C-alpha positions as a Markdown table, in Angstrom:
| # | Residue | x | y | z |
|---|---|---|---|---|
| 1 | Met | -1.0 | 42.4 | 15.6 |
| 2 | Glu | -0.3 | 44.2 | 12.3 |
| 3 | Ile | -2.0 | 43.3 | 9.1 |
| 4 | Asn | -0.3 | 44.2 | 5.9 |
| 5 | Arg | -2.6 | 46.5 | 4.0 |
| 6 | Glu | -0.2 | 47.7 | 1.4 |
| 7 | Gly | -0.2 | 46.6 | -2.2 |
| 8 | Met | -2.7 | 44.4 | -3.9 |
| 9 | Val | -4.4 | 41.0 | -3.2 |
| 10 | Lys | -5.4 | 38.6 | -5.9 |
| 11 | Thr | -9.1 | 37.8 | -6.2 |
| 12 | Cys | -11.2 | 35.8 | -8.6 |
| 13 | Gly | -12.0 | 39.0 | -10.4 |
| 14 | Gly | -8.4 | 40.3 | -10.6 |
| 15 | Asp | -6.1 | 42.3 | -8.3 |
| 16 | Trp | -7.7 | 44.4 | -5.5 |
| 17 | Pro | -6.2 | 46.9 | -3.2 |
| 18 | Arg | -5.5 | 45.3 | 0.2 |
| 19 | Ala | -6.5 | 48.6 | 1.9 |
| 20 | Lys | -10.1 | 48.0 | 0.7 |
| 21 | Val | -10.3 | 44.5 | 2.1 |
| 22 | Ser | -11.5 | 43.7 | 5.7 |
| 23 | Asp | -9.0 | 42.5 | 8.3 |
| 24 | Thr | -10.7 | 39.1 | 8.7 |
| 25 | Val | -10.6 | 38.4 | 5.0 |
| 26 | Leu | -7.0 | 39.4 | 4.7 |
| 27 | Leu | -6.1 | 37.2 | 7.7 |
| 28 | Ala | -7.7 | 34.2 | 6.1 |
| 29 | Asn | -6.2 | 34.9 | 2.7 |
| 30 | Asp | -2.7 | 35.3 | 3.9 |
| 31 | Leu | -2.9 | 32.2 | 6.1 |
| 32 | Ala | -4.2 | 30.1 | 3.3 |
| 33 | Ile | -1.5 | 31.2 | 0.9 |
| 34 | Glu | 1.3 | 30.8 | 3.4 |
| 35 | Leu | 0.3 | 27.3 | 4.6 |
| 36 | Val | -0.3 | 26.0 | 1.1 |
| 37 | Gln | 3.1 | 27.3 | 0.0 |
| 38 | Asp | 4.7 | 25.6 | 3.0 |
| 39 | Ala | 2.9 | 22.4 | 2.2 |
| 40 | Lys | 4.0 | 22.5 | -1.5 |
| 41 | Ala | 7.6 | 23.1 | -0.4 |
| 42 | Leu | 7.4 | 20.1 | 2.0 |
| 43 | His | 5.8 | 18.0 | -0.7 |
| 44 | Asp | 8.5 | 18.9 | -3.2 |
| 45 | Leu | 11.2 | 18.1 | -0.6 |
| 46 | Met | 9.6 | 14.7 | 0.1 |
| 47 | Val | 9.4 | 13.9 | -3.6 |
| 48 | Glu | 13.0 | 14.7 | -4.0 |
| 49 | Gln | 14.0 | 12.8 | -0.9 |
| 50 | Lys | 11.9 | 9.7 | -1.8 |
| 51 | Gly | 13.6 | 9.6 | -5.2 |
| 52 | Arg | 17.0 | 9.6 | -3.5 |
| 53 | Met | 16.0 | 6.9 | -1.0 |
| 54 | Tyr | 14.7 | 4.6 | -3.7 |
| 55 | Ala | 17.8 | 5.2 | -5.8 |
| 56 | Lys | 20.0 | 4.2 | -2.7 |
| 57 | Ala | 17.9 | 1.1 | -2.3 |
| 58 | Glu | 18.3 | 0.2 | -5.9 |
| 59 | Gln | 22.1 | 0.8 | -5.6 |
| 60 | Tyr | 22.2 | -1.4 | -2.6 |
| 61 | Glu | 20.6 | -4.3 | -4.5 |
| 62 | His | 23.0 | -3.7 | -7.4 |
| 63 | Asn | 26.0 | -3.7 | -5.1 |
| 64 | Leu | 24.8 | -6.9 | -3.4 |
| 65 | Leu | 24.4 | -8.7 | -6.7 |
| 66 | Ala | 27.8 | -7.5 | -7.8 |
| 67 | Leu | 29.4 | -9.0 | -4.7 |
| 68 | Tyr | 28.1 | -12.4 | -5.8 |
| 69 | Arg | 28.7 | -11.7 | -9.5 |
| 70 | Ala | 25.0 | -12.3 | -10.1 |
| 71 | Lys | 22.5 | -10.7 | -12.4 |
| 72 | Lys | 19.1 | -9.4 | -11.4 |
| 73 | Arg | 16.3 | -11.5 | -12.8 |
| 74 | Ser | 13.6 | -9.8 | -14.7 |
| 75 | Asn | 10.9 | -11.1 | -12.3 |
| 76 | Ser | 12.9 | -10.2 | -9.2 |
| 77 | Arg | 10.8 | -8.6 | -6.5 |
| 78 | Gly | 13.7 | -6.6 | -5.0 |
| 79 | Gln | 12.5 | -7.0 | -1.5 |
| 80 | Phe | 14.9 | -6.8 | 1.5 |
| 81 | Ser | 15.3 | -5.9 | 5.1 |
| 82 | Val | 18.6 | -4.3 | 6.3 |
| 83 | Ser | 19.6 | -3.2 | 9.8 |
| 84 | Ser | 22.6 | -1.5 | 11.4 |
| 85 | Met | 25.2 | -3.5 | 13.4 |
| 86 | Asp | 23.9 | -2.1 | 16.7 |
| 87 | Asp | 20.4 | -3.3 | 15.6 |
| 88 | Cys | 18.9 | 0.2 | 16.2 |
| 89 | Phe | 18.2 | 1.2 | 12.6 |
| 90 | Arg | 16.2 | -0.9 | 10.2 |
| 91 | Val | 14.9 | -0.4 | 6.6 |
| 92 | Asp | 12.3 | -2.7 | 5.0 |
| 93 | Leu | 11.6 | -2.7 | 1.3 |
| 94 | Ser | 8.4 | -4.6 | 0.4 |
| 95 | Val | 6.3 | -5.1 | -2.7 |
| 96 | Ala | 2.5 | -5.5 | -2.6 |
| 97 | Asp | 0.5 | -6.9 | -5.4 |
| 98 | Phe | -3.0 | -5.7 | -6.3 |
| 99 | Arg | -5.2 | -8.5 | -7.6 |
| 100 | Arg | -8.5 | -8.9 | -9.2 |
| 101 | Val | -10.8 | -11.9 | -10.1 |
| 102 | Thr | -11.2 | -12.8 | -13.8 |
| 103 | Ser | -14.0 | -14.6 | -15.6 |
| 104 | Asp | -12.1 | -17.9 | -15.1 |
| 105 | Leu | -13.9 | -17.9 | -11.7 |
| 106 | Ile | -17.0 | -19.2 | -13.5 |
| 107 | Ala | -15.1 | -22.4 | -14.5 |
| 108 | Ala | -13.5 | -22.7 | -11.0 |
| 109 | Gln | -16.9 | -22.5 | -9.3 |
| 110 | Ala | -18.5 | -25.0 | -11.7 |
| 111 | Leu | -15.7 | -27.5 | -11.1 |
| 112 | Met | -15.8 | -26.9 | -7.4 |
| 113 | Ser | -19.5 | -27.7 | -7.3 |
| 114 | Glu | -18.9 | -30.9 | -9.4 |
| 115 | Val | -16.3 | -32.1 | -6.9 |
| 116 | Leu | -18.3 | -31.3 | -3.8 |
| 117 | Asp | -21.4 | -33.0 | -5.3 |
| 118 | Asp | -19.3 | -36.2 | -6.1 |
| 119 | Leu | -17.8 | -36.3 | -2.6 |
| 120 | Met | -21.1 | -35.6 | -0.8 |
| 121 | Asp | -20.5 | -36.3 | 2.9 |
| 122 | Gly | -16.8 | -37.1 | 2.3 |
| 123 | Val | -15.8 | -33.5 | 3.0 |
| 124 | Asn | -15.3 | -32.0 | 6.4 |
| 125 | Pro | -18.2 | -29.5 | 7.0 |
| 126 | Asp | -15.8 | -26.8 | 7.9 |
| 127 | Ile | -13.8 | -27.3 | 4.7 |
| 128 | Arg | -17.0 | -27.4 | 2.6 |
| 129 | Leu | -18.1 | -24.1 | 4.2 |
| 130 | Leu | -14.7 | -22.5 | 3.5 |
| 131 | Leu | -14.8 | -23.7 | -0.2 |
| 132 | Glu | -18.3 | -22.5 | -0.8 |
| 133 | Ala | -17.8 | -19.1 | 1.0 |
| 134 | Ala | -14.8 | -18.4 | -1.2 |
| 135 | Phe | -17.1 | -17.8 | -4.2 |
| 136 | Val | -19.6 | -15.6 | -2.4 |
| 137 | Pro | -19.3 | -11.9 | -3.4 |
| 138 | Asp | -18.7 | -9.4 | -0.7 |
| 139 | Glu | -21.8 | -7.6 | 0.5 |
| 140 | Lys | -20.2 | -4.1 | 0.2 |
| 141 | Thr | -18.2 | -4.4 | -3.0 |
| 142 | Gly | -20.1 | -7.1 | -4.8 |
| 143 | Arg | -16.8 | -8.8 | -5.7 |
| 144 | Val | -15.3 | -12.1 | -4.7 |
| 145 | Asn | -12.7 | -11.6 | -2.0 |
| 146 | Val | -9.3 | -12.5 | -3.5 |
| 147 | Asp | -7.9 | -13.5 | -0.1 |
| 148 | Arg | -10.7 | -16.0 | 0.6 |
| 149 | Leu | -10.3 | -17.4 | -2.9 |
| 150 | Gln | -6.6 | -17.9 | -2.3 |
| 151 | Gln | -7.4 | -20.1 | 0.7 |
| 152 | Val | -9.0 | -22.7 | -1.7 |
| 153 | Arg | -5.5 | -23.4 | -3.1 |
| 154 | Lys | -4.4 | -24.6 | 0.3 |
| 155 | Val | -7.0 | -27.3 | 0.6 |
| 156 | Lys | -6.3 | -30.9 | -0.6 |
| 157 | Leu | -9.1 | -33.2 | -1.6 |
| 158 | Ser | -8.9 | -36.7 | -3.1 |
| 159 | His | -10.8 | -36.2 | -6.3 |
| 160 | Pro | -9.5 | -36.6 | -9.9 |
| 161 | Arg | -10.8 | -33.2 | -10.9 |
| 162 | Trp | -9.4 | -31.3 | -7.9 |
| 163 | Pro | -6.2 | -30.3 | -9.7 |
| 164 | Asp | -8.4 | -28.8 | -12.4 |
| 165 | Val | -10.2 | -26.8 | -9.6 |
| 166 | Leu | -6.9 | -25.5 | -8.3 |
| 167 | Asp | -5.7 | -24.5 | -11.8 |
| 168 | Ala | -9.0 | -22.7 | -12.5 |
| 169 | Val | -8.8 | -20.8 | -9.2 |
| 170 | Ala | -5.1 | -19.9 | -9.9 |
| 171 | Asn | -6.1 | -18.6 | -13.4 |
| 172 | Ser | -9.0 | -16.6 | -12.0 |
| 173 | Ile | -6.6 | -14.4 | -9.9 |
| 174 | Glu | -4.8 | -11.8 | -11.9 |
| 175 | Val | -2.2 | -9.3 | -10.7 |
| 176 | Thr | -3.2 | -5.9 | -12.0 |
| 177 | Ser | -0.3 | -3.9 | -10.5 |
| 178 | Ser | 2.4 | -3.8 | -7.9 |
| 179 | Lys | 3.7 | -1.1 | -5.5 |
| 180 | Ser | 6.8 | -1.0 | -3.5 |
| 181 | Tyr | 7.0 | 0.4 | 0.0 |
| 182 | Leu | 10.0 | 1.7 | 2.0 |
| 183 | Arg | 9.5 | 1.6 | 5.8 |
| 184 | Phe | 12.0 | 2.9 | 8.4 |
| 185 | Tyr | 12.4 | 1.9 | 12.0 |
| 186 | Trp | 14.7 | 3.0 | 14.9 |
| 187 | Arg | 15.1 | 2.5 | 18.6 |
| 188 | Lys | 17.5 | 3.8 | 21.2 |
| 189 | His | 18.6 | 0.4 | 22.4 |
| 190 | His | 18.6 | -3.0 | 20.7 |
| 191 | Lys | 16.4 | -4.4 | 23.5 |
| 192 | Asn | 13.7 | -1.8 | 23.0 |
| 193 | Asp | 10.7 | -2.2 | 20.7 |
| 194 | Trp | 11.1 | -0.9 | 17.1 |
| 195 | Glu | 9.5 | 2.6 | 16.5 |
| 196 | Pro | 8.3 | 3.3 | 13.0 |
| 197 | Ile | 9.4 | 6.6 | 11.5 |
| 198 | Val | 6.1 | 8.2 | 10.5 |
| 199 | Leu | 6.2 | 10.1 | 7.3 |
| 200 | Gln | 2.4 | 10.5 | 6.7 |
| 201 | Phe | 1.7 | 14.2 | 7.6 |
| 202 | Ser | -1.6 | 13.6 | 9.3 |
| 203 | Lys | -0.1 | 10.9 | 11.6 |
| 204 | Ile | 2.9 | 13.0 | 12.7 |
| 205 | Thr | 2.5 | 14.0 | 16.3 |
| 206 | Val | 3.8 | 17.4 | 17.5 |
| 207 | Pro | 4.2 | 18.2 | 21.2 |
| 208 | Gly | 1.5 | 20.5 | 22.4 |
| 209 | Val | -0.6 | 20.2 | 19.2 |
| 210 | Val | -3.8 | 18.2 | 19.2 |
| 211 | Val | -4.2 | 16.4 | 15.8 |
């Protein structure tokens, strides 16, 4: 094994002759620089490729709307799933919303208590437990779970103020942001199970390499 000892090596204090640096330090230095440069090159390539992929997805939506002479709505989610005719290649574009609970929750909880007190024993115990649990903060985060709160809107109770409860619950859930995801799948035969194409570096398996 030959270690390059010619030239200079960059240190925190400036350039230093490689000939005056130990072999182990040079090995570590050169490996760190080489792998990080490889990672940066891969990252830049993925950024460029991701941009092209989303551009193609957007063009597909544009072309599809053009076929029907339709215009894209401002609130359109732009979600789709497309597959090849042999059913061996599939692309899914999905949009996920990130939600938070607002101060309207105070009114929703007060109205909920009022309704449950009026109905007393007229509510199924399981339903009552579900409704009460929806307003209990999570032990780890200290926040009310949005998914549990959403379950309240699926319940129907015979009470004149129940619509007010549902309105207050709906107003207490606010969408803070949205994020789109492109996912890719393939299989050798249409009767086989779909295999996701993994693009996350840490989850990519390499034969003979333990990760």
